[in-house]
C-alpha positions as CSV (number, residue, x, y, z in Angstrom):
1,X,8.5,-21.9,18.0
2,X,12.2,-21.6,17.9
3,X,14.0,-21.5,14.5
4,X,17.7,-21.6,14.1
5,X,19.2,-21.8,10.7
6,X,22.8,-22.2,9.9
7,X,24.1,-22.5,6.3
8,X,27.5,-23.5,5.1
9,X,28.5,-23.6,1.5
10,X,32.0,-24.7,0.8
11,X,33.2,-24.6,-2.8
12,X,36.7,-26.0,-3.0
13,X,39.8,-26.2,-5.0
14,X,39.8,-22.6,-6.1
15,X,39.7,-20.0,-3.3
16,X,39.1,-17.2,-5.8
17,X,36.3,-18.8,-7.6
18,X,33.8,-16.2,-8.8
19,X,31.9,-17.9,-11.6
20,X,28.8,-19.9,-10.5
21,X,28.6,-22.0,-13.6
22,X,29.3,-25.6,-12.9
23,X,28.6,-29.1,-14.1
24,X,27.4,-31.5,-11.5
25,X,28.9,-35.0,-11.7
26,X,26.5,-37.5,-13.3
27,X,27.3,-41.1,-13.9
28,X,26.0,-41.0,-17.5
29,X,27.6,-37.8,-18.5
30,X,31.3,-37.6,-19.2
31,X,33.3,-34.5,-19.8
32,X,34.0,-33.3,-23.3
33,X,36.6,-30.8,-24.5
34,X,33.8,-28.3,-25.0
35,X,33.3,-28.3,-21.2
36,X,36.8,-26.8,-20.7
37,X,36.4,-23.1,-21.4
38,X,39.2,-21.5,-19.3
39,X,42.3,-19.9,-20.6
40,X,45.4,-22.2,-20.6
41,X,47.9,-21.3,-17.9
42,X,50.8,-22.8,-16.2
43,X,53.9,-24.6,-17.6
44,X,53.7,-25.6,-21.3
45,X,54.1,-29.2,-20.4
46,X,50.7,-29.2,-18.8
47,X,48.2,-29.7,-21.6
48,X,44.9,-29.6,-19.6
49,X,43.6,-28.7,-16.1
50,X,40.4,-29.8,-14.4
51,X,39.0,-27.6,-11.7
52,X,36.5,-29.5,-9.6
53,X,35.4,-29.5,-6.0
54,X,32.8,-30.7,-3.5
55,X,30.1,-28.3,-2.4
56,X,28.4,-28.8,0.9
57,X,25.6,-26.9,2.4
58,X,23.3,-27.6,5.3
59,X,20.6,-26.1,7.5
60,X,19.7,-26.8,11.1
61,X,16.3,-26.0,12.5
62,X,14.4,-26.5,15.7
63,X,10.7,-26.4,15.6
64,X,8.4,-27.4,18.4
65,X,11.4,-29.0,20.1
66,X,12.2,-31.1,17.1
67,X,15.7,-30.8,15.7
68,X,16.2,-31.1,12.0
69,X,19.3,-31.1,9.7
70,X,19.1,-31.0,6.0
71,X,22.2,-31.0,3.8
72,X,23.3,-31.2,0.2
73,X,26.6,-32.4,-1.2
74,X,27.6,-32.1,-4.8
75,X,30.6,-32.9,-6.9
76,X,31.2,-30.0,-9.4
77,X,33.3,-29.3,-12.4
78,X,34.0,-25.6,-13.1
79,X,34.1,-25.0,-16.9
80,X,35.5,-21.5,-16.9
81,X,38.3,-22.5,-14.5
82,X,39.2,-25.7,-16.5
83,X,41.3,-25.5,-19.6
84,X,43.2,-27.4,-22.3
85,X,45.7,-26.8,-25.1
86,X,43.8,-28.0,-28.2
87,X,46.9,-28.9,-30.2
88,X,48.3,-31.1,-27.5
89,X,45.3,-33.2,-26.3
90,X,43.5,-36.4,-27.3
91,X,40.9,-38.8,-25.9
92,X,43.4,-40.4,-23.5
93,X,44.1,-37.0,-21.9
94,X,40.4,-36.3,-21.7
95,X,40.0,-39.6,-19.8
96,X,42.7,-38.4,-17.4
97,X,40.9,-35.2,-16.8
98,X,37.6,-37.1,-16.3
99,X,39.4,-39.2,-13.6
100,X,40.1,-36.0,-11.7
101,X,36.3,-35.3,-11.7
102,X,35.6,-38.9,-10.7
103,X,37.9,-38.6,-7.8
104,X,36.0,-35.5,-6.7
105,X,32.8,-37.5,-6.9
106,X,34.3,-40.3,-4.8
107,X,35.2,-37.7,-2.2
108,X,31.5,-36.4,-2.3
109,X,30.3,-40.0,-1.7
110,X,32.7,-40.5,1.2
111,X,31.4,-37.2,2.7
112,X,27.8,-38.3,2.3
113,X,28.5,-41.6,4.1
114,X,30.4,-39.9,7.0
115,X,27.7,-37.2,7.5
116,X,24.9,-39.8,7.4
117,X,26.4,-41.2,10.6
118,X,26.3,-38.0,12.5
119,X,23.5,-37.1,15.0
120,X,21.1,-34.6,13.4
121,X,21.3,-32.1,16.3
122,X,23.0,-29.0,17.5
123,X,26.4,-30.6,17.2
124,X,26.1,-31.2,13.5
125,X,27.7,-27.9,12.4
126,X,31.0,-28.4,14.4
127,X,31.2,-32.1,13.6
128,X,30.4,-31.8,9.9
129,X,32.9,-29.0,9.5
130,X,35.7,-31.3,10.9
131,X,34.6,-34.1,8.7
132,X,34.4,-31.9,5.7
133,X,37.9,-30.4,6.3
134,X,39.4,-33.9,6.6
135,X,37.6,-35.1,3.6
136,X,38.8,-32.2,1.6
137,X,42.4,-32.8,2.7
138,X,42.0,-36.4,1.7
139,X,40.5,-35.4,-1.7
140,X,43.4,-33.0,-2.5
141,X,45.9,-35.6,-1.4
142,X,44.3,-38.2,-3.7
143,X,44.3,-35.8,-6.6
144,X,48.0,-35.1,-6.1
145,X,48.8,-38.8,-5.7
146,X,46.9,-39.6,-8.9
147,X,48.9,-37.0,-10.9
148,X,52.1,-38.2,-9.2
149,X,51.6,-41.9,-9.8
150,X,50.4,-41.4,-13.4
151,X,53.0,-38.6,-14.0
152,X,50.2,-36.4,-15.2
153,X,49.0,-39.2,-17.6
154,X,52.4,-40.0,-19.0
155,X,52.6,-43.3,-17.1
156,X,49.9,-45.4,-18.9
157,X,50.2,-48.4,-16.6
158,X,49.6,-46.3,-13.5
159,X,46.9,-44.4,-15.3
160,X,45.0,-47.6,-16.0
161,X,45.6,-48.8,-12.5
162,X,44.0,-45.7,-11.2
163,X,41.0,-46.0,-13.5
164,X,40.3,-49.4,-12.2
165,X,40.8,-48.4,-8.6
166,X,38.5,-45.3,-8.8
167,X,35.8,-47.3,-10.6
168,X,35.9,-49.9,-7.9
169,X,35.8,-47.2,-5.2
170,X,32.8,-45.5,-6.8
171,X,31.1,-48.9,-6.9
172,X,31.9,-49.5,-3.2
173,X,30.3,-46.1,-2.3
174,X,27.4,-46.5,-4.7
175,X,24.9,-46.3,-1.9
176,X,26.0,-42.7,-1.3
177,X,25.7,-41.2,-4.8
C-alpha cells in the first residue's frame, strides 16, 4: 500500500496572520460590529476594514492503486484583523464591509467550481495551485475594484450596483457553496 499525502493551506489577504480565530461565511449570518475586534489603523478617512480570505487545503492519497483527492475551501473573516472607528460608522458602512466578505465567498465558490473540474490524480497539486493563485489575484482585484467604484462606500449608486451584482453572482455560483 502506497500512501502519499500532500497538504496545502493558504490563508490569504494578511501574510502576517497569526490568530486562528475566524468566522466562516454563512448565508444566514451577517457581520455585526461586534465581529470587528482589531485596532483601527490607516488613514483617518478609513472608518472600517474587513480582513477576509479564502482558505484551501487538500490531501492526495494513493491506496491499492486508487488515487484520491480531498479538499476543503472556506471563506473566512478574521475578527482580530478587522476593525472600525465606532464614532464614524453606521449600518450602511457595515453593509459595505459585509460586501467585502461576500466577494470573498464568491471567490471561494469560483475556486470550488474550477477545482471540481480537475482530474483527481497526481497532477492535482500543481494544477490546483495555479488555479488558486489566479483565483486569489482575481479576488484581490475585485475587492480593489469594488472599493474604487464605490469610493470606499461614498458613491451610493455604485455601492448599490455592486450589491446587486454580487448577489446575482452568488446566486449564479449557488451550486458551489
